[in-house]
N, C-alpha and C positions, 0 to 999 in steps of 0.2 A: 297221369296218364303215360303209360308206355309207349315209347316209339316203335313202330312197325318194323318188321326185319329188314324189309326193303329199304328203309329210310336209313338205318343203322348202317345197313350192306353199303348203300350208296356215299354215307358219309365217311366210312373205312376207305371205300377205293377212291375218293377224293383225297382224303389224307395221305395214302399211300402215292398217288400221283403227284401231289406236292412236293414230298420228300423226294421221289425219284428227280422231279425237274430242280428241285434245289441240289442235290448231290452232282449231278450231272451238269448244271448251270456254275457251280462251284469250281469244277475241275476244269471245265472250258475256260471260265473268267481266268482261272490261275496260269494257262496256258497262253491267252489273249494279253494278260498282263505280263508276262514273262516275255513275250514277243516285243511289247511296247519297250518295257526296261532295257531290253537288249539293243533295241533301234537308238534308243537315248544315249545308251552306254558305248556306241558304235560297234557293236558286233561282240562286246568283251566277255557275254557270256557264253559264247561258243566253245571257249576252254572247259565247260563244263559237260561238254558232249561225251559220248564212248569213244576214247582213243585207244584202238586195239593192243593189246600187251603191253600197256603200261601201267604202273600203280594208279598214278592220279587219274587214269581213262576209266578205272572202275566206278569212280563217283558219277559217272554217265549212266549207270545203272538208273539213278534214282533222278538224276536231274534232265536226261537227255529227251524223255517224251514230253518236255515241256518247252523245248528250243526248237524253232523252225527259222529256217535261210530266209523265208520270204512271204508275204501275204499269200501266195497262191499256194503255198507249201501248208501255211496254217490252216487254210479254208479246206484245202484237200483232206486235210486229216481230221478237222474239228467235224466235218460234217457225217463221215462214218463211226466217228467216235460217238457222237451224240446217237444216232440210229441203233448202232449195234449195243452200244453201253446200255440202252433202253431195253433193248431185248433180251440181254444177259438179266437185268432186273425182271423184266415178265415172266422170267424162267423162275428165278429165284431171286429176290432182292439181297439176300444173304450171302450170294455167291459174287456180287458186283465187287468187293474190296478185293476178295483172293485170288479173283480171276485178273484182275487188274494187276495187282503184285506179281502173279505167277507170269503173267506176259510181259510186265517191265524185267522182270530177272531174266526171263528166258530169251528177249530180245537183246537186251542188255549183252547177257554173255555169249551170246551166239555172234553179235558185232565184236565183241573184244577179242575172241577167239579166232575169228575167220576174216576180220577187217583186214583190208590192206595196211602195211605198215604207214603211220603218219596221218592216215583219214581221220575223220572226225565224224560220227554218225550220231545224227539227231532226228528228233519229231515223234509223234505220236503212232505212226504207222504200224510198228512192234505190236503196241498195244490194241491196236486196230486188229491186226492180223490174229493176235490172241483171242479177242472177242470172235473172231471169224472161226477159227478152228475150235473153239468151245462150242459156239452155237451149231456148227455144220457136224460135229461127232457128237452131240449132246443128245441128239435121239436115238443113234445107236446105242450110246451105255446107258440112257437112263430108261428107253423103252415105255416112256410115257406119250401120252397124245397130245399134251401141251410142249415137250422137248421134240418130238416128231415132227410136229406142225413149223416149229420154228426153225427145225433144220432143214424143212423144204422151202420154207420161205427165204432163208439166210442162201441156199443154194441157187434158187431162181434168181434172186435179187443182185447177189455178188458172187455168184460162183466163178466168174472169171479174175478174182483176186487171186486164186489159187496158181495163175500165171507169176505172180509176184515174187513168189519164194523160189525162182529159179534164178539164177544170174543172169543179168542182162542188160540193161540201161544204164549207161555210166551216171554216178551220182545218185543211184537208188541204192538203198542199203538193203538188198536181198537178205544178207544175213541177219538182220532185225526182222524181218518179213517171217523167214522161216525160223528163227528162235521164238518168237512170238506165238507162231501158228502151232510150234509143236509143244509150247508150254500152254497154250489154249486147250489143245488136244488131251495132254496128261490132266489140266484142270476137269475137262468132262468126264475124263473117267474117276478122277478122285472125288467129283462132286454128282456122281451117276444118280445118287439118291436125291430127289429135289425136295 
């Protein structure tokens, strides 16, 4: 006896949701694990952040999003990472990895190019700003109902984040935020066909 289309659709949706939860949990779990390991190592992993205009500082493009200064910093990045990462997946799950990589590259390069000499840039906020840029401008580029709806939702819930791309508060890497945001906008343009 064949299963009804409704049952098959529900099973597909459940499977997709489980994959999304698994992907986001694994990524956030790696970040929390890095935080614990860094604490045990007495902060030794901070050397793997983005250090502007140094050759070794370039490795921070890959590692900085997994490093956080303290529990408050970690939580402040984890919540929007999970929420906006899931919205990126809702738009099109195939875009999650490339948008994440675009954001890591953009935020890391901008921090490396514009950061103060001797500073160390860490945290997932550049990736969060990449998701923000992708989702905010995705509706403009894709012109689909789903993308426009997500753009409006993100504008309402997180529109104030746009202030984080301007220089301001000491200790906050506006360079990473700006680079991530620009990379997210470029990704929205690149992946406008959902």
